[in-house]
Backbone of each chain as ProteinMPNN parsed JSONL, in Angstrom:
{"seq_chain_A": "XXXXXXXXXXXXXXXXXXXXXXXXXXXXXXXXXXXXXXXXXXXXXXXXXXXXXXXXXXXXXXXXXXXXXXXXXXXXXXXXXXXXXXXXXXXXXXXXXXXXXXXXXXXXXXXXXXXXXXXXXXXXXXXXXXXXXXXXXXXXXXXXXXXX", "coords_chain_A": {"N_chain_A": [[0.852, -1.254, -0.124], [0.696, 2.147, -0.771], [2.06, 4.937, 0.949], [0.25, 7.842, 2.542], [1.987, 9.975, 2.802], [3.835, 9.675, 0.689], [2.216, 9.754, -1.427], [1.394, 12.489, -1.593], [3.456, 13.658, -3.055], [2.43, 13.248, -5.593], [0.849, 14.576, -8.319], [-1.673, 13.852, -9.328], [-2.927, 13.393, -6.765], [-3.389, 15.686, -5.717], [-4.598, 18.174, -3.564], [-6.032, 16.265, -2.109], [-7.102, 15.617, 1.167], [-5.432, 14.307, 4.043], [-6.929, 12.264, 5.082], [-8.463, 11.529, 3.153], [-6.537, 10.76, 1.065], [-5.735, 8.562, 2.44], [-7.94, 6.801, 2.091], [-7.85, 6.457, -0.741], [-5.494, 5.109, -0.787], [-5.928, 2.561, 0.126], [-7.134, 1.253, -2.065], [-5.438, 0.35, -3.91], [-2.291, -1.401, -4.819], [1.313, -1.866, -4.247], [3.473, -2.534, -7.048], [6.383, -4.206, -8.104], [8.768, -3.761, -10.577], [10.978, -5.095, -13.241], [13.873, -3.994, -15.565], [12.52, -4.038, -18.787], [10.333, -5.521, -18.191], [6.98, -5.862, -19.069], [4.384, -3.534, -18.358], [1.796, -3.15, -19.244], [0.092, -3.728, -22.36], [-0.495, -2.273, -25.329], [-3.692, -1.606, -26.823], [-5.015, -3.575, -25.155], [-7.407, -4.377, -22.535], [-8.124, -1.524, -20.418], [-7.601, -1.831, -17.373], [-6.415, -0.886, -15.12], [-5.205, 1.762, -13.155], [-1.905, 3.228, -13.128], [0.498, 4.567, -10.895], [3.556, 5.888, -11.028], [5.951, 5.254, -8.704], [8.691, 4.857, -7.925], [11.655, 4.9, -10.08], [11.576, 4.479, -13.853], [9.573, 4.269, -16.725], [9.014, 3.27, -20.21], [7.139, 4.42, -22.596], [5.612, 3.07, -25.449], [4.36, 3.127, -28.587], [2.466, 1.673, -31.171], [2.446, 2.225, -34.574], [0.252, 2.606, -37.531], [1.541, 0.966, -39.388], [2.465, -1.189, -37.878], [4.891, -0.914, -36.727], [6.682, -0.128, -33.735], [7.38, 2.62, -31.688], [9.189, 4.741, -29.632], [7.776, 6.775, -27.293], [7.697, 8.402, -24.993], [9.559, 8.792, -21.985], [8.513, 8.036, -18.753], [8.667, 9.202, -15.458], [9.149, 9.279, -11.702], [6.291, 9.772, -10.114], [4.473, 10.092, -12.008], [1.517, 9.414, -14.011], [-0.083, 6.554, -15.464], [-2.428, 5.116, -17.637], [-4.552, 6.726, -17.433], [-6.003, 7.682, -19.695], [-7.483, 5.431, -20.59], [-9.083, 5.296, -18.425], [-10.625, 7.497, -18.452], [-11.961, 7.667, -20.896], [-12.853, 4.948, -21.147], [-11.601, 3.375, -23.125], [-9.42, 1.129, -24.873], [-6.06, 0.351, -23.983], [-3.69, 2.808, -24.939], [-1.155, 2.52, -25.485], [1.996, 0.737, -25.062], [3.487, -0.237, -21.967], [6.691, -0.276, -20.591], [8.749, -1.408, -18.207], [11.694, 0.859, -17.53], [13.922, 0.755, -15.841], [15.535, -1.286, -13.186], [13.76, -2.285, -10.564], [11.634, -0.675, -10.726], [8.787, 0.813, -9.44], [5.563, 0.853, -9.096], [2.218, 2.161, -8.016], [-0.82, 0.445, -8.21], [-3.868, 0.696, -9.234], [-7.047, -0.717, -9.297], [-9.108, -0.021, -12.057], [-12.062, 0.063, -11.954], [-12.335, 0.276, -9.134], [-11.382, 2.63, -8.654], [-13.038, 4.439, -10.116], [-15.464, 3.776, -8.73], [-14.954, 4.983, -6.2], [-14.773, 7.673, -7.018], [-17.291, 8.179, -7.714], [-18.86, 7.765, -5.393], [-17.839, 9.316, -3.674], [-18.083, 12.371, -4.397], [-16.454, 14.761, -4.11], [-13.892, 13.804, -3.884], [-13.794, 12.642, -6.235], [-14.193, 14.714, -8.034], [-11.809, 16.222, -7.577], [-9.918, 14.366, -8.253], [-10.311, 13.864, -11.106], [-10.222, 16.567, -12.017], [-7.525, 16.781, -11.562], [-6.405, 14.676, -13.441], [-7.254, 15.797, -15.855], [-5.589, 17.982, -15.872], [-2.997, 16.831, -15.856], [-3.236, 15.364, -18.287], [-3.206, 17.605, -20.047], [-0.578, 18.577, -19.39], [1.023, 16.625, -20.569], [0.242, 16.713, -23.303], [1.262, 19.242, -23.849], [4.102, 18.661, -23.544], [4.216, 16.734, -25.683], [3.646, 18.644, -27.855], [5.841, 20.239, -27.925], [7.985, 18.832, -28.408], [10.766, 18.02, -30.366], [11.14, 15.501, -31.742], [8.466, 14.488, -32.138], [7.657, 15.425, -34.303]], "CA_chain_A": [[-0.005, 0.017, 0.06], [1.341, 3.38, -0.849], [1.588, 5.779, 2.131], [-0.163, 9.134, 2.245], [3.093, 10.983, 2.659], [4.567, 9.51, -0.628], [1.233, 10.157, -2.421], [1.351, 13.935, -1.376], [4.244, 13.933, -4.128], [1.767, 12.941, -6.892], [-0.084, 15.546, -8.713], [-2.946, 13.166, -9.411], [-3.746, 13.452, -5.615], [-3.175, 17.353, -5.306], [-5.834, 18.83, -3.059], [-6.754, 15.577, -1.265], [-6.619, 15.611, 2.561], [-4.652, 13.036, 4.728], [-7.848, 11.163, 5.066], [-8.835, 11.155, 1.67], [-5.341, 10.029, 0.657], [-5.751, 7.082, 2.993], [-9.053, 6.169, 1.466], [-7.259, 6.048, -1.994], [-4.071, 4.127, -0.579], [-6.659, 1.42, 0.53], [-7.615, 0.772, -3.104], [-4.422, -0.331, -4.584], [-1.144, -2.084, -4.161], [2.509, -1.647, -4.901], [3.971, -3.61, -7.751], [7.792, -3.867, -8.526], [9.174, -4.393, -12.15], [12.662, -5.078, -13.506], [14.005, -3.524, -16.876], [12.054, -4.904, -19.805], [8.942, -6.06, -17.843], [5.688, -5.118, -19.634], [3.269, -3.414, -17.386], [0.477, -3.203, -19.931], [0.115, -3.648, -23.735], [-1.434, -1.325, -26.251], [-4.883, -2.347, -27.237], [-5.466, -4.36, -23.989], [-8.337, -3.586, -21.773], [-7.415, -0.587, -19.509], [-8.257, -2.164, -16.073], [-5.653, -0.462, -13.875], [-4.326, 2.922, -13.214], [-0.515, 3.134, -12.507], [1.275, 5.713, -10.607], [5.003, 5.599, -10.819], [6.429, 5.669, -7.421], [10.195, 4.982, -8.214], [12.12, 4.199, -11.387], [11.185, 5.008, -15.06], [8.965, 3.401, -17.717], [9.112, 3.647, -21.719], [5.988, 4.352, -23.208], [5.784, 2.748, -26.895], [3.208, 3.207, -29.313], [2.432, 0.987, -32.405], [1.71, 2.793, -35.531], [-0.622, 1.816, -38.376], [2.274, -0.065, -40.161], [2.785, -2.212, -37.021], [6.017, -0.554, -36.131], [6.421, 0.311, -32.542], [8.26, 3.637, -31.44], [9.108, 5.05, -28.371], [6.809, 8.053, -27.383], [8.003, 9.275, -23.935], [9.785, 8.092, -20.739], [7.759, 8.697, -17.711], [9.293, 8.824, -14.118], [8.4, 9.219, -10.469], [5.067, 10.816, -9.951], [3.594, 10.286, -13.221], [0.306, 8.471, -13.986], [-0.296, 5.841, -16.619], [-3.565, 4.456, -17.827], [-5.742, 7.59, -17.043], [-6.944, 7.785, -20.762], [-8.59, 4.474, -20.533], [-9.918, 5.618, -17.225], [-11.598, 8.681, -18.762], [-12.759, 7.264, -22.133], [-13.062, 3.559, -21.115], [-10.901, 2.72, -24.327], [-8.223, 0.2, -24.728], [-4.719, 0.98, -23.806], [-3.225, 3.591, -26.084], [0.412, 2.423, -25.601], [2.647, -0.352, -24.126], [4.285, 0.316, -20.898], [7.712, -1.264, -20.365], [9.901, -0.897, -17.015], [13.116, 1.225, -18.045], [14.866, 0.584, -14.823], [15.315, -2.235, -12.228], [13.19, -1.824, -9.343], [10.507, 0.331, -11.2], [7.692, 0.624, -8.54], [4.167, 1.586, -9.216], [0.957, 1.777, -7.267], [-1.671, 0.114, -9.029], [-5.36, 0.927, -8.607], [-8.13, -1.114, -10.33], [-9.976, 1.288, -12.488], [-13.348, 0.046, -11.437], [-12.422, 0.724, -7.801], [-10.982, 4.043, -8.732], [-14.315, 4.97, -10.571], [-16.518, 3.838, -7.656], [-14.713, 6.025, -5.3], [-15.161, 9.014, -7.603], [-18.834, 8.302, -7.873], [-19.432, 7.557, -4.001], [-17.361, 10.667, -2.879], [-17.871, 13.303, -5.42], [-15.578, 15.724, -3.962], [-12.77, 13.161, -4.276], [-14.002, 12.434, -7.682], [-13.806, 16.046, -8.696], [-10.233, 16.619, -7.419], [-9.007, 13.402, -9.144], [-10.58, 14.036, -12.46], [-9.48, 17.72, -12.174], [-5.91, 16.537, -11.71], [-6.152, 13.905, -14.376], [-7.033, 16.61, -16.925], [-4.31, 18.817, -15.903], [-1.977, 15.79, -16.216], [-3.119, 15.074, -19.851], [-2.788, 18.965, -20.568], [0.772, 18.728, -19.32], [1.501, 15.68, -21.365], [0.112, 17.312, -24.53], [2.365, 20.314, -23.953], [5.338, 17.969, -23.822], [4.301, 16.312, -27.226], [3.564, 19.697, -28.819], [7.132, 20.882, -27.937], [9.093, 17.81, -28.439], [10.988, 17.942, -31.833], [11.046, 14.141, -32.139], [7.363, 14.141, -32.26], [7.419, 16.232, -35.573]], "C_chain_A": [[0.945, 1.229, -0.006], [1.089, 4.294, 0.344], [1.116, 7.125, 1.721], [1.012, 9.949, 1.971], [3.791, 10.888, 1.355], [3.477, 10.039, -1.777], [1.05, 11.572, -2.475], [2.15, 14.385, -2.716], [3.749, 13.692, -5.422], [0.873, 13.884, -7.138], [-1.414, 15.102, -8.815], [-3.677, 13.465, -7.997], [-3.54, 14.768, -4.975], [-4.536, 17.768, -4.773], [-6.451, 17.851, -2.069], [-6.108, 15.617, 0.138], [-5.98, 14.296, 2.912], [-5.651, 11.805, 4.708], [-8.319, 10.627, 3.814], [-7.824, 10.383, 0.927], [-5.379, 8.622, 1.158], [-6.804, 6.321, 2.501], [-8.488, 5.571, -0.047], [-6.281, 4.887, -1.862], [-4.805, 2.731, -0.372], [-7.023, 0.612, -0.88], [-6.67, -0.102, -3.918], [-3.351, -0.99, -3.983], [0.165, -1.762, -5.002], [2.885, -2.759, -5.775], [5.377, -3.172, -8.193], [8.157, -4.63, -9.866], [10.624, -4.302, -12.357], [12.723, -4.554, -15.04], [13.442, -4.499, -17.943], [10.839, -5.657, -19.431], [7.835, -5.359, -18.501], [4.712, -4.877, -18.426], [1.897, -3.521, -17.921], [0.645, -3.258, -21.476], [-0.957, -2.768, -24.494], [-2.657, -2.358, -26.79], [-5.43, -3.355, -26.206], [-6.563, -3.584, -23.244], [-7.667, -2.714, -20.585], [-8.23, -0.778, -18.172], [-7.477, -1.569, -14.984], [-5.138, 0.87, -14.338], [-3.164, 2.882, -12.47], [-0.046, 4.459, -12.079], [2.653, 5.433, -10.301], [5.595, 6.101, -9.485], [8.095, 6.044, -7.441], [10.651, 4.379, -9.571], [11.579, 5.027, -12.653], [10.451, 3.933, -15.806], [8.971, 3.995, -19.166], [7.697, 3.449, -22.103], [6.176, 4.025, -24.763], [4.449, 2.631, -27.345], [3.461, 2.436, -30.67], [1.694, 1.755, -33.397], [0.809, 1.917, -36.447], [0.164, 0.733, -39.095], [2.533, -1.176, -39.321], [4.025, -1.855, -36.26], [5.697, 0.206, -34.892], [7.495, 1.41, -32.256], [8.068, 4.057, -30.105], [8.654, 6.441, -28.157], [7.33, 8.986, -26.174], [8.586, 8.242, -22.848], [9.013, 8.844, -19.561], [8.61, 8.226, -16.385], [8.381, 8.915, -12.869], [7.133, 10.321, -10.584], [4.113, 10.844, -11.002], [2.372, 9.165, -13.141], [0.127, 7.84, -15.442], [-1.625, 5.099, -16.513], [-4.899, 5.435, -17.626], [-6.591, 7.966, -18.368], [-8.004, 6.985, -20.814], [-9.527, 4.718, -19.525], [-11.058, 6.629, -17.717], [-12.558, 8.283, -19.854], [-13.235, 5.822, -22.248], [-12.603, 2.732, -22.443], [-9.999, 1.834, -23.905], [-7.124, 1.097, -24.398], [-4.088, 1.483, -25.073], [-1.716, 3.23, -26.421], [0.745, 1.308, -24.805], [3.539, 0.225, -23.371], [5.419, -0.579, -20.591], [8.699, -0.71, -19.291], [11.244, -0.559, -17.852], [14.153, 1.097, -16.992], [14.56, -0.618, -13.906], [14.664, -1.625, -11.078], [12.093, -0.669, -9.453], [9.321, -0.078, -10.217], [6.59, 1.447, -8.837], [3.161, 1.363, -8.353], [-0.147, 1.48, -8.364], [-3.039, 0.169, -8.463], [-6.353, 0.376, -9.745], [-9.059, -0.068, -10.711], [-11.458, 1.194, -12.011], [-13.429, 0.498, -9.968], [-12.151, 2.261, -7.628], [-12.344, 4.954, -9.164], [-15.318, 4.897, -9.396], [-16.077, 4.781, -6.689], [-15.146, 7.382, -5.703], [-16.675, 9.098, -7.485], [-19.381, 8.289, -6.305], [-18.981, 8.849, -3.238], [-17.032, 11.572, -3.984], [-16.809, 14.412, -5.33], [-14.252, 15.186, -4.224], [-12.574, 12.922, -5.787], [-13.592, 13.599, -8.456], [-12.41, 16.29, -8.638], [-9.725, 15.603, -8.525], [-9.102, 13.692, -10.668], [-10.078, 15.57, -12.947], [-8.016, 17.569, -12.495], [-5.505, 15.757, -12.968], [-6.162, 14.77, -15.751], [-6.075, 17.62, -17.003], [-3.067, 17.974, -16.272], [-1.9, 15.681, -17.822], [-2.746, 16.433, -20.511], [-1.215, 18.907, -20.663], [1.547, 17.853, -20.463], [1.365, 16.163, -22.895], [1.062, 18.51, -24.803], [3.612, 19.676, -24.397], [5.416, 17.54, -25.29], [4.308, 17.575, -28.159], [5.08, 20.423, -28.987], [8.349, 19.963, -28.193], [9.312, 17.535, -30.024], [10.882, 16.419, -32.498], [9.572, 13.686, -32.735], [6.819, 14.708, -33.68], [7.213, 15.094, -36.74]], "O_chain_A": [[1.941, 1.247, 0.718], [-0.072, 4.417, 0.733], [1.506, 7.587, 0.648], [1.045, 10.606, 0.93], [4.323, 11.895, 0.889], [3.815, 10.618, -2.81], [0.489, 11.965, -3.498], [1.699, 15.287, -3.423], [4.492, 13.877, -6.386], [0.047, 14.129, -6.26], [-2.322, 15.844, -8.441], [-4.875, 13.752, -7.999], [-3.53, 14.881, -3.749], [-5.527, 17.707, -5.501], [-7.263, 18.276, -1.247], [-4.891, 15.644, 0.322], [-6.005, 13.325, 2.156], [-5.338, 10.651, 4.413], [-8.514, 9.441, 3.547], [-8.165, 9.436, 0.218], [-5.108, 7.651, 0.452], [-6.622, 5.104, 2.46], [-8.684, 4.411, -0.41], [-6.235, 3.919, -2.621], [-4.177, 1.742, -0.749], [-7.191, -0.606, -0.814], [-7.044, -1.115, -4.509], [-3.353, -1.194, -2.769], [0.131, -1.455, -6.194], [2.676, -3.904, -5.375], [5.603, -2.028, -8.587], [7.9, -5.802, -10.139], [11.361, -3.54, -11.73], [11.71, -4.668, -15.73], [13.851, -5.659, -17.988], [10.313, -6.396, -20.264], [7.851, -4.13, -18.42], [4.315, -5.764, -17.67], [0.952, -3.907, -17.233], [1.644, -2.62, -21.807], [-2.138, -2.679, -24.159], [-2.554, -3.55, -27.077], [-6.422, -3.984, -26.574], [-6.648, -2.357, -23.299], [-6.768, -3.189, -19.891], [-9.234, -0.131, -17.871], [-7.91, -1.763, -13.849], [-4.745, 1.142, -15.473], [-3.213, 2.559, -11.283], [-0.171, 5.423, -12.833], [2.913, 4.742, -9.316], [5.688, 7.306, -9.254], [8.627, 7.102, -7.107], [10.039, 3.443, -10.087], [11.171, 6.175, -12.476], [10.686, 2.754, -15.541], [8.932, 5.221, -19.271], [7.139, 2.366, -21.927], [6.949, 4.777, -25.357], [3.531, 2.146, -26.683], [4.548, 2.545, -31.237], [0.495, 1.987, -33.238], [0.618, 0.723, -36.218], [-0.398, -0.316, -39.408], [2.842, -2.217, -39.901], [4.243, -2.436, -35.197], [4.759, 0.999, -34.816], [8.625, 1.086, -32.622], [7.04, 3.836, -29.465], [9.168, 7.307, -28.865], [7.387, 10.205, -26.338], [8.199, 7.075, -22.792], [8.936, 10.07, -19.481], [9.122, 7.112, -16.276], [7.169, 8.702, -12.894], [7.158, 11.451, -11.072], [3.076, 11.507, -10.949], [2.338, 8.237, -12.333], [0.187, 8.538, -16.455], [-1.941, 4.524, -15.472], [-6.053, 5.009, -17.654], [-7.703, 8.479, -18.247], [-9.162, 7.359, -20.997], [-10.706, 4.4, -19.681], [-12.235, 6.519, -17.376], [-13.766, 8.509, -19.779], [-13.898, 5.446, -23.214], [-13.11, 1.66, -22.773], [-9.74, 1.698, -22.71], [-7.171, 2.324, -24.487], [-3.952, 0.793, -26.084], [-1.161, 3.592, -27.459], [-0.03, 0.884, -23.949], [4.331, 1.063, -23.805], [5.105, -1.734, -20.307], [9.363, 0.308, -19.486], [11.797, -1.344, -18.623], [15.31, 1.356, -17.323], [13.386, -0.981, -13.829], [15.014, -0.52, -10.664], [11.746, 0.076, -8.537], [8.929, -1.245, -10.215], [6.685, 2.675, -8.829], [3.171, 0.246, -7.836], [-0.312, 2.25, -9.311], [-3.306, -0.267, -7.343], [-6.458, 0.885, -10.861], [-9.683, 0.642, -9.922], [-12.034, 2.233, -11.69], [-14.455, 1.043, -9.561], [-12.576, 2.968, -6.714], [-12.624, 6.012, -8.6], [-15.967, 5.902, -9.107], [-16.983, 5.51, -6.283], [-15.759, 8.143, -4.954], [-17.196, 10.16, -7.143], [-20.435, 8.893, -6.107], [-19.646, 9.35, -2.332], [-15.908, 11.6, -4.485], [-16.337, 14.925, -6.345], [-13.426, 15.933, -4.748], [-11.517, 12.982, -6.414], [-12.786, 13.537, -9.385], [-11.821, 16.572, -9.682], [-9.187, 15.998, -9.56], [-8.099, 13.749, -11.38], [-9.616, 15.757, -14.072], [-7.423, 18.087, -13.441], [-4.458, 16.04, -13.55], [-5.324, 14.578, -16.632], [-5.74, 18.109, -18.082], [-2.183, 18.468, -16.971], [-0.888, 15.841, -18.503], [-2.002, 16.404, -21.491], [-0.609, 19.122, -21.713], [2.487, 18.289, -21.127], [2.319, 16.007, -23.658], [1.564, 18.688, -25.913], [4.171, 20.018, -25.439], [6.354, 17.833, -26.031], [4.967, 17.522, -29.198], [5.413, 21.047, -29.995], [9.517, 20.353, -28.175], [8.484, 17.041, -30.789], [10.562, 16.259, -33.676], [9.431, 12.793, -33.57], [5.689, 14.449, -34.094], [6.998, 15.435, -37.904]]}, "seq_chain_B": "XXXXXXXXXXXXXXXXXXXXXXXXXXXXXXXXXXXXXXXXXXXXXXXXXXXXXXXXXXXXXXXXXXXXXXXX", "coords_chain_B": {"N_chain_B": [[8.351, 22.038, -2.379], [7.303, 20.444, -5.326], [8.631, 19.628, -8.326], [7.454, 19.416, -11.619], [8.696, 18.071, -14.262], [8.995, 18.521, -17.847], [11.026, 17.069, -19.922], [12.743, 17.892, -22.769], [14.314, 16.821, -25.65], [16.87, 18.404, -27.385], [17.917, 18.035, -30.661], [18.761, 15.011, -32.402], [16.714, 12.006, -31.965], [15.037, 11.5, -29.98], [12.569, 10.499, -27.419], [12.243, 12.055, -24.973], [11.29, 12.857, -21.665], [9.122, 12.704, -18.838], [8.972, 13.627, -15.606], [8.686, 13.844, -11.944], [10.683, 16.068, -9.844], [12.318, 16.605, -6.827], [14.066, 18.746, -6.5], [14.779, 21.932, -8.02], [15.654, 21.68, -11.422], [19.039, 22.764, -12.756], [21.069, 24.629, -15.199], [23.138, 23.04, -17.014], [23.173, 20.801, -15.395], [23.188, 17.02, -15.27], [20.946, 14.912, -16.427], [19.325, 11.755, -16.12], [17.541, 10.06, -18.655], [15.587, 7.427, -19.375], [17.653, 5.149, -20.996], [19.738, 6.969, -21.424], [22.102, 9.756, -20.892], [21.593, 13.286, -20.203], [22.277, 16.697, -20.749], [21.256, 19.752, -19.096], [20.097, 22.415, -20.845], [18.211, 24.598, -20.856], [15.435, 26.307, -19.184], [12.266, 26.715, -18.508], [9.45, 28.136, -17.274], [6.276, 26.478, -17.623], [3.534, 26.761, -16.861], [1.632, 28.407, -14.446], [2.381, 27.877, -11.006], [0.885, 25.483, -8.798], [-0.611, 24.957, -5.858], [1.763, 22.89, -4.067], [3.136, 22.26, -6.392], [5.128, 23.072, -9.025], [5.629, 23.712, -12.597], [7.675, 22.894, -15.303], [9.402, 23.212, -18.261], [12.019, 21.714, -19.651], [14.81, 22.146, -21.596], [17.044, 19.705, -23.137], [20.206, 18.374, -23.939], [22.111, 15.624, -25.599], [24.591, 14.323, -23.719], [27.014, 13.611, -24.932], [27.122, 15.589, -27.072], [27.337, 17.982, -25.837], [29.845, 17.537, -24.817], [31.375, 17.676, -27.074], [31.166, 20.208, -27.897], [32.329, 21.755, -25.852], [35.226, 23.529, -24.86], [38.565, 22.374, -25.585]], "CA_chain_B": [[7.949, 22.169, -3.787], [7.623, 19.408, -6.292], [8.807, 20.292, -9.749], [6.966, 18.422, -12.461], [9.443, 18.603, -15.52], [8.966, 17.979, -19.094], [12.386, 17.078, -20.511], [12.57, 17.81, -24.175], [15.637, 16.673, -26.109], [17.288, 19.101, -28.479], [18.857, 17.363, -31.604], [18.554, 13.47, -32.38], [15.472, 11.518, -32.33], [14.746, 10.824, -28.631], [11.242, 11.271, -27.084], [12.328, 12.84, -23.754], [10.561, 12.252, -20.673], [8.335, 13.619, -17.955], [9.107, 13.21, -14.167], [8.775, 14.854, -10.774], [11.865, 16.315, -9.051], [12.283, 17.441, -5.596], [14.938, 19.976, -6.549], [14.687, 22.476, -9.301], [16.856, 21.632, -12.271], [19.751, 23.838, -13.161], [21.69, 24.753, -16.345], [24.528, 22.137, -16.894], [22.926, 19.478, -14.628], [23.097, 15.731, -15.934], [19.603, 13.979, -16.088], [19.048, 10.489, -17.01], [16.141, 9.806, -19.142], [15.622, 6.083, -19.885], [19.137, 4.613, -20.96], [20.771, 7.986, -21.836], [22.191, 10.838, -19.946], [21.485, 14.518, -21.0], [22.72, 17.902, -19.998], [20.131, 20.73, -19.03], [20.609, 23.658, -21.486], [17.25, 25.774, -20.816], [14.632, 25.88, -18.257], [11.267, 27.48, -18.71], [8.156, 27.876, -16.427], [5.221, 26.673, -18.624], [2.18, 26.998, -16.176], [1.754, 28.902, -12.973], [2.618, 26.928, -9.848], [-0.358, 25.213, -8.16], [-0.239, 24.272, -4.332], [3.112, 22.493, -3.925], [3.712, 21.905, -7.655], [5.711, 23.822, -10.166], [5.655, 23.078, -13.785], [8.809, 23.235, -16.031], [9.879, 22.681, -19.279], [13.391, 21.761, -19.683], [15.481, 21.48, -22.862], [18.349, 19.065, -22.769], [20.97, 17.869, -24.959], [22.899, 14.402, -25.294], [25.973, 14.591, -23.137], [28.225, 13.687, -25.977], [26.965, 16.787, -27.951], [27.946, 18.972, -25.009], [31.304, 17.478, -24.53], [32.14, 18.16, -28.233], [31.084, 21.796, -28.1], [33.123, 22.355, -24.791], [36.49, 23.847, -25.472], [39.427, 21.279, -25.101]], "C_chain_B": [[8.408, 20.962, -4.491], [7.617, 19.978, -7.592], [8.483, 18.954, -10.676], [7.553, 18.862, -13.67], [8.944, 17.712, -16.697], [10.247, 18.134, -19.857], [12.218, 16.834, -22.062], [14.019, 17.708, -24.834], [15.855, 17.373, -27.395], [18.167, 18.313, -29.34], [18.565, 15.809, -31.325], [17.023, 13.242, -32.221], [15.008, 10.69, -31.086], [13.457, 11.42, -28.024], [11.313, 12.093, -25.744], [11.583, 12.287, -22.676], [9.861, 13.252, -19.679], [8.575, 12.834, -16.501], [9.095, 14.289, -13.052], [10.223, 14.905, -10.102], [11.618, 16.888, -7.812], [13.202, 18.605, -5.409], [14.739, 20.416, -7.91], [15.8, 22.218, -10.264], [17.678, 22.748, -12.581], [20.522, 23.667, -14.419], [22.986, 23.779, -16.222], [24.346, 20.933, -16.088], [22.798, 18.183, -15.677], [21.882, 15.379, -15.392], [19.752, 12.706, -16.901], [17.648, 10.268, -17.301], [16.168, 8.454, -19.814], [17.199, 5.675, -20.012], [20.125, 5.672, -21.165], [20.838, 9.055, -20.835], [22.327, 12.032, -20.847], [21.967, 15.625, -20.082], [21.666, 19.18, -20.145], [20.739, 21.888, -19.797], [19.658, 24.952, -21.323], [16.166, 25.307, -19.913], [13.651, 26.913, -18.351], [9.973, 27.249, -17.857], [6.897, 27.672, -17.5], [3.715, 26.742, -18.06], [2.378, 27.681, -14.858], [1.822, 27.657, -12.084], [1.165, 26.669, -9.197], [-0.106, 24.492, -6.985], [1.349, 24.165, -4.351], [3.894, 22.237, -5.211], [3.974, 23.142, -8.491], [5.883, 23.004, -11.48], [6.657, 23.665, -14.802], [8.977, 22.695, -17.16], [11.409, 22.932, -19.607], [14.058, 21.241, -20.992], [16.705, 20.923, -22.469], [19.071, 18.536, -24.196], [21.789, 16.643, -24.648], [24.186, 15.104, -24.78], [27.114, 14.677, -24.117], [28.164, 14.946, -26.794], [27.545, 17.816, -27.133], [29.218, 18.999, -24.902], [31.963, 18.001, -25.841], [32.15, 19.633, -28.316], [32.092, 22.501, -27.011], [34.631, 22.559, -25.444], [37.704, 22.743, -24.596], [40.59, 21.911, -24.236]], "O_chain_B": [[9.535, 20.479, -4.386], [6.721, 20.733, -7.968], [8.998, 17.84, -10.578], [7.121, 19.879, -14.212], [8.583, 16.539, -16.612], [10.535, 19.208, -20.386], [11.69, 15.833, -22.545], [14.855, 18.551, -24.507], [15.201, 17.079, -28.396], [19.196, 17.879, -28.821], [18.197, 15.404, -30.223], [16.206, 14.156, -32.331], [14.676, 9.505, -31.12], [13.238, 12.63, -28.076], [10.348, 12.814, -25.489], [11.218, 11.12, -22.821], [10.044, 14.467, -19.747], [8.382, 11.628, -16.347], [9.451, 15.45, -13.252], [10.84, 13.868, -9.857], [10.686, 17.686, -7.715], [13.183, 19.33, -4.415], [14.56, 19.64, -8.849], [16.926, 22.552, -9.898], [17.074, 23.814, -12.7], [20.666, 22.497, -14.774], [23.752, 23.89, -15.265], [25.233, 20.08, -16.049], [22.34, 18.359, -16.806], [21.633, 15.454, -14.188], [20.184, 12.617, -18.05], [16.739, 10.269, -16.471], [16.811, 8.376, -20.861], [17.93, 5.926, -19.054], [21.317, 5.374, -21.1], [19.92, 9.305, -20.054], [22.925, 12.017, -21.923], [22.046, 15.501, -18.86], [21.308, 19.543, -21.265], [21.829, 22.328, -19.432], [20.058, 26.094, -21.55], [15.923, 24.105, -19.811], [14.078, 28.066, -18.284], [9.509, 26.11, -17.809], [6.548, 28.638, -18.178], [2.776, 26.774, -18.856], [3.402, 27.418, -14.227], [1.361, 26.569, -12.427], [0.365, 27.6, -9.098], [0.567, 23.462, -7.03], [2.088, 25.119, -4.593], [5.107, 22.028, -5.187], [3.172, 24.067, -8.619], [6.221, 21.82, -11.472], [6.521, 24.838, -15.15], [8.685, 21.5, -17.185], [11.928, 24.034, -19.785], [13.886, 20.094, -21.404], [17.413, 21.458, -21.616], [18.506, 18.363, -25.276], [22.196, 16.535, -23.492], [24.707, 16.124, -25.233], [27.965, 15.566, -24.147], [29.243, 15.362, -27.217], [28.298, 18.598, -27.713], [29.863, 20.047, -24.871], [32.984, 18.686, -25.771], [33.119, 20.227, -28.789], [32.589, 23.607, -27.223], [35.088, 21.869, -26.355], [37.708, 22.432, -23.405], [41.441, 21.185, -23.722]]}, "name": "protein", "num_of_chains": 2, "seq": "XXXXXXXXXXXXXXXXXXXXXXXXXXXXXXXXXXXXXXXXXXXXXXXXXXXXXXXXXXXXXXXXXXXXXXXXXXXXXXXXXXXXXXXXXXXXXXXXXXXXXXXXXXXXXXXXXXXXXXXXXXXXXXXXXXXXXXXXXXXXXXXXXXXXXXXXXXXXXXXXXXXXXXXXXXXXXXXXXXXXXXXXXXXXXXXXXXXXXXXXXXXXXXXXXXXXXXXXXXXX"}
């Protein structure tokens, strides 16, 4: 279980009280991966949200020709799987651990959504923070020369 | 303060990265993104800070390129 003090360093949980953080912490569990381990694959069902607590992951996207290319590396504090959470679509990318000991906090998507629905204040804060995180990622993509 | 940093690589074909840092990056600092090491060459604030979070856009270049430019 992730501790609320570590979760305060994650933007997804910005604005949540200690009590609310403790509620979220109960939903998930820590998972540890080694370099090359696959956390999730593109086009698979998006059934978990991952928050990177330690290490780095590589986000790989397969294009229409079937070729896979590296889209971005994400490190501590970043969220994976939020797109599938918002639009209920399939995974938009494959996620691979890029460091030994990469540690993520994994929350089942249905548990995450259930909490948002039962406590709408937490739900508002989490969805607002997800929107801001997606905005930040878009800005990164827009300014990245390799994405041209 | 937590610094949420978008690292964009100048030159080459590398996707860069996003991660949270506990200290603000500085020019000349070496950062590890995936399997490579880069040097920070520019730092911009891209959004106003919110609560304990500051949002930075940092341009980096491969360390090899930085070393080639340095006077011998």
